[in-house]
N, C-alpha and C positions, 0 to 999 in steps of 0.2 A: 349222294350218300343215302343209304337206306338205314333201317333200324339197327342192323348189325354194326354198321360203321358208327352210328351215334352211340351205341352201347360201349364200344371200344373207347370212344372219345370221353364219354362221361365217366367211365371207370378210371381212365387216366387222371382226370381232374380229381376224382375221389382219393386216389393214391397220393397225389401231390399234397392234398390237404392233410391226409393222415401222417405223411412224413413230417410236415410242419408241426403238427401236434406232438408227435413223438420227440422231435428235436427240441421242443420247448422245455422238456425236462432236463436237457443238457445245458441250458442257457441260464446261468445264475448271475453273471457279471457282464459288464460291457466288453471285457476281453473275450469272453465266450461268444458273445453276439457277433463281434467283428473279426476275430482271428481264431475262433474255435479253441481258445485257451492254449494254443500251441500244441494241441494233441492230435491233429489230423495226420493219419498215416501217409507216407510219401506217395503211394500208388493212388490213393483217393485224391490227394492234392494234384497229381499229374492229370488224372482223368477230368477232374473239375476244372483245372486250368485249360485243358483242351476244349472242353464242352462250352465253357463260358466265352470262348472266342467265336462261337457260331451264333447265327440268328436266322430268322426266316428270310433275311435279305439274300442269303445264299440261294434260296429257292425262288427268288424273284429277280433281284438285280443281277446276281451272278449267273442265274439261269439264262437271263437275257444276253449276257456277254457270251456264254457258251453257245447259245442259239445262233448268234451272229458270227462269232470268231473261233469257236472250238476250244482247243486245249490251252489257249492263252489264258483262260479263266483260272486254270490251275497254276500255270507257270508264273503268272504275275500276281497271284494272290496267296494260295496255300504254300507254295514252295518258298517264297520269301519269309513267311511266318515260321516254317519249319527250320530254316537256316537261322533265322534271328533268335528263336527260342533256344536252339542248340548253343549259340554264342552266349546267350544270357544265362545258361545253366551254370557256367563257371564265373561269369563276370558280375551278374546282378543277383541271382537267386540266393546265394549264401549271404550276401551283404544285407539284403532285405530281411532275411530271417534273423540276422543278428540285431537289426534295428528293433525288432519285436522282443527278442529274448534278452537282450542286454540293456536296452533303453526302457523296456517295460512300457511300450506305447501300444495303442490299439488302432491308430490310423496311420496310413502310409506317410502322411504329410506332417505328423507331429514332430519328427526330428528336424524339420526345416527351421523351426524357430531358433534352435541352437546352432544349426549349421550356417544359417544366414542371419535373419532377424524376423521380427513379427510381420513387418511390411511385406517381405518376400513371401512368407508363408501365406498371408492373406491374399496376395495377388494371384498366386498359383491356385489356391483353393477356390476363390470365387470364379475365376475364369474357367477352371476345370468343371465346376458344378454346372455352370451355365451351358457349356458345350455338351455335357452329358445329358442334360435335359432334352436338348435337340436330338442328340444321337439316339437315345432310347425312344424318343417320340417316333423317329423314322422306323425303328424296329417294330413298334406297335402297329404302325401303318402297314408294314410289310406283311405281318401275320394276318392282319385284318383283311388285306387284299386277297390273300390266299383263301381265307375262310369264306369270303364273299363268293369266290369262284365255286367252292364246293357246296355251300349251304344256301346261298342267296341272301344272307343277312347283310345289312349295310356296313360300310366301313366303320362308322361310329359304334354300332352295336358290337362289331367284332373287337374293337379296341376295349370297350367296357368289359366284355366277357373275359378276354385274356388278362387284362390288367387286374381285374378283381380277383381272379383265382391266384395270380402271382402274389398279389398283396397279402392274401391270407397266409400262405405258407412261409414266405420269406420274412414277413413281419413277426410272425410267431416264433420261428425257429432260428433266425439269424443265419450265419455262415454255415453252420452244421446242416440246416435244412437245404440251403443252396447246394452244398456239395453232395448230399445224399440224393437229392432230386436229379442232379446232374449225372450221378452214377446210374440211376434208373433210366434217365433219358439216353444215356450212352447205349444201354442195352436195347432200348426201343429203336434207336437209330441204327444199331447193328442189324437188327432183324428187318426193319423197313428198307434200309439201304441195300441189303443183299437181295431182298425180294424185288426191288426195282431193277437191280443189275441183272438178275436171272431173267426177268420178264423182257428186258431190253435185248439181251443176248439171244433169247428165243426168237425175237422178231427179225434179227439179222442173220439167222442161220447158225447160231451156237458160238462157241469160243473162237472158231476160225474167223468169225466176223470181226473180231477185235482188230485184225490186221487188214482184212479185205475191204472193210467198209469205207476206208478213206479214198477209194477209187470212185465212189459215187459222185456225180456232178455236184450235188447239194453240199458235199463235204470236202470239195476239192481243196479248199484253203483252210479247213478246220484243223489240220495237223501242224500248222505253223505255230511255234512257241510264242511269238509276238505278232500282233496284228492290230489294225485300226489305230486308235489312240493309245493302245497298250504296247508301247515300243520298248526297245532295249533300255533306253534311258529311263522310261517309266519303271521297268523291272528293277533297275539298280536303285532308283529313288525309293521304290516301295520296300526293297530289302532294308535300306537304311532306316526308313520310317518304322517298319514293323519290328525291327530289332529293339527300338525304344518302346514302341507302343505295347507289344506283347510281353515285355519283361518288367512292366511296372508303370509305363506311361499311361496305360489304362489301369487305374488304381485297383480294380477288382482282380487283375492278374497279380499285382503285388501282394494282395491279401493271401493268395494261394501259397506263395512262397513263405509268407510270414506265419502261416497257420501250422506248418510242420514243426516237429520237435527239435530239429537241429539244422544247421547250415547244410550238412551233408545230405540230409533227407530232402531239403528244398531243391538241391541240385539234381537228385535222382528223380524227383517229381517233374522237374523241368525237362529232363532228358526223355522221360516217358511221353510227355506232351509233344515234344519235338518229333519223336518217332511216329506218333499218331498223325501229326500234321503231314508228314512225308507220305504216308500210306493211305489213310482212310479217305481223304478228299478225292482220290482217284476213283474209288468205288462209287462215291456219290456223284461225281461229275460225269462219268462215262455216259449214262443215259441222257444227260443234258447235251453232251457233245453231238450225239447222233439224233437228237430230237428233230432237226429239220427233215429227216427221212420219214418221221412218223406222225408229226402234227404240223398244223399251220397256225402259228401264233396270231392272235387277233390284235395284240398291242404292237405298235411299231418297234418298240425296243425288245420284244420277245420275252418280257418279264412274266407273262402268263404261260409260257411254254411248258414248264415243269408241271404245273397244275393240270394242264390239258393232257400231258403225257401220262400222269398217274391215273386219270380218269379212263384213259384208253387201255392201259396195260394191265391194271390190277383188278382182281375181283373184290367184291364187297367183303369187308372184314380186314383184308390187307390194305384196302384203300383207306379205311378208318385208321389203321396203324400208321400209314404214311402221314396222314393229316395230324395224328398225334405227334409224329416226328417233327412236323413243322412247328407245332406249339412248343415242343420240348426245347428246340433250339432257341427260340425267341425268349421263352420264359427263363431258360438257364442264363442267358446273357443279361436280360433286363433285371432279374432278381439279384444277380451278383453285382451289377452296376448300382442298384438301389442300396445294397448293403454298404458298398464302398463310399458312395456319396453321403450316406447317413453318418458314416464314421468321420468323414471330413467335416461335415457340418457340426456335429455334436462335440467332436474332440478338438477341432481347430478353429472353426469360425465362431461358434457360440461363446466359448470362453474368452475370446478376444474382445467381445462387445458387452458381455454381461458378467458382473461379479457373481451374481447368483448361479450362473452356469459353472463358474469355476469352483463353486462350493457344493455342487450336486453330490448327493449320496449315491452309492452304487445302485440302489433301487430307482431313484429318480433319474439317474443317467440312463438306465436301461429303458425306462418309459420314454424318455426323450428320444432315444435312438429309434424306437419303434414308431413314434409319431413322425419323426423326420423321414423315415422310410416311406410311410404312407403319403406324406406330403410330396416327396420326390416323384413317386409313382403317379400321383394325381396330376402334377404339373406336366410330366412327360406325356401322359395320356391326352391332356388338353392340347399340347403341341402336335400330337399325332394327327389330330383332326384337321390340321392346317398343312400337313406335310406336302401336299400337292398344290399348294398355293404358289403364286408367282415368286414369293419371297424365297421359298425353299426349292421350288421347281419339281423335284421328284426324289424318290427314295435313294436311288443309287448316287445322286449328286451329293446328298447329305453324307452318306456313309463314306464314299471315296474322297470327295473333295473337302468337305468341311472338317470331318473328323481327322483325316490324314493330314490335311494342311494346317489345322489349328492345334493338333495334339503336340507337334514338335516343340513349339515355343514353351509350352507348359511342361513337357517332359524333360527337356534338356537340363534345366537347373536341378530338378528333382533327381534324375538318374545319375548325372555326372557328379552331382554333389556327394555321392557315395564313394567315389573313387579318389584315392590319395594323389593321383597324378594331377588332379585339378584342385588341389588344396589352396592355390593362390586365388582362385575365383571365389569372391565373396558376394555380399549383398548387391554391390554396384553392378558386377558382372551379371548376376542372376536377373536383376530387374531390367537391365538394359537389353539383355538377350531376349527376355520374355516380351517386353513392350515393342521392340523393333521387329521381332519375329511376327507378332500379331499384325503390326502395321504393314509388313511386307505381304502378308496374306491378303489384307484388304486391298492394297494397291494393285497386286497382280490379278486379283479376281474381279475387280470392278473398274477403277479408272483406266488402268493400263489395258486390261482385257477389252474394254469398250473402244479404246483408241487404236488398238492394233487390228489390222485387217485379218479377219478369220479368227481373232482371239488368241490368247496365250495358250500354248499347248498344255494339256492336262498334267503331264509329268512335271512341268515347271511350276504350275499352280500349287501342287502339293508338296514339292521337294524344296523349293527355294526358301519358304518361311523357316523350315527346319535348318537349312544350311546357314541362313542369316543368323539364327539363334546360336548355332554351334560356333560359328566363327567369332561372333561377338562375345560369347561366354569365355572363350579361350583368350582372345586378344585383350579384352578389358581386364581379365584376370592378370595378365602379364604387365599391362600398362599401370594398373592400380591394384597391386596385390593386397589382399585383405586377410591373409592367413594369420591366425593368432594362436597362442598356446592352447586356448580353450577349444578352438575349432580343430586343431591338430589332435588334441586328446580325444575328441569325439570321433574323428576318422580312425584313430588307432583302435578304438573299441569296436567299430563296425568292420574293420579290415583284418583283425587278428583272429586266428583260430584258437590260440592259446588263451589262458586266463590272465597272463601277466599284463597285457595292455589294458585290460579292463580295469586295472587298479589305478590308472592314471587319475590325478586329481582333476575334477571337472567343476565348472562354475556353479555357484549357487543360483537358484532361480531368482529372477529379477522382479517378479510380480507375484502377488498372491495367487495360488492355484497352479503355479508353474511346476510344482513338484512332480506332476504327472509327466512333464516334458523333460525333466532333468535326467541325463544319462546316469545310470547306476551300474555298478559292477555286478555281473551275473554270469555264471558259467552256463554253457548250453547243457 
């Protein structure tokens, strides 16, 4: 990078901070901070939903998969997300929006106290927070790895730089700042991605190279939709997992649905995000697929191939823009995760342990939300410095195995609890599926994996915990049904488009401070 590239990078950081300061004027309440007050337009929600699903891991871990296996990186990652979000546009997006608009909550998990009980809510909240600290730590490490390639700064220095800038804008401006920076990041990504595509096509002889390049010996197997450990079983498992993960299992994605003005707008935003997932990753991935023709990766897993590719293909200025694109992906996902985790901690965890937290005024609650956001970012940055230790092994292991494998047991009770078909599944089913799903992940990835020759296949490591949770959630619900008139009334509120169901009598709060959690009648 030269002075022109640094100018582009520093200007980007300045714009992000300015957006945070501008957004600060729109944040007066906790609801504004966590759900944009339900005032976010559907198109901004859709773009934000799409962008918050990326990180620099795409340009490190998935660049390595592309370097080794080709198009399977799209077929087994972006394509399942696109399909899953399209499914969720009708199944989950409108229901999550009604959770906010009719129950008047600010955290995705607030409704769980009434849907199940306090213990279930706390189990899902604590496990999800701990998982996200590790997940976001992996993403800081990914962007720091790229920054070290381009600038020579150490991994720790890169983590501190990116984390600090993110902390400023997302702490000051809340979800509005996240969404608006993600819009800006989408524009940057559009320019940078197209620049890389044009440069790569120029190297292989133009548009005709899109079809002819696959005859090259280095790419002979790169056109196969599944390859290596990313098998057809892995693809189906990932589709199953991503349908839950990207429709609310990752709480930051649930917030995008909650932030729109109505259930219909939430569905429209989800469909826009799905369309972008179908199309845009192809543009981003193509230069990675042909990278073996153009660069020789220094790392065995090929995770440095995209960084080397940009250095070779792009002139200064555009190189800086691509580096900005790396930052934008990671900062978008990490800031949105920080906001979601802050919502869960301040709205779900803190009130359960502190009477004082249940009595926070609007101003004190907003201050607590911002402090919690900073604390989460600090912890995740500390974890990032250990991401390549023997405990975590490497970035892609955390993102694919840990997040995909552990997300299912946390997401199943949260997501399926919205659907009337599963009304019989109560606290016992939720806690059993959660606990034994996590246990299944541990057994598969450690004792069983160590005992089996060659280890357990990756697709089973990530899919079986979710499958165990799903089966137990359904079976225990039928063996021990715990549907009650109060829970049925809650489901009627979440699942009805009309205003009539919202008038059903609902239980009074059982503890001081629970008024914020009690469903109330409200039309969209």
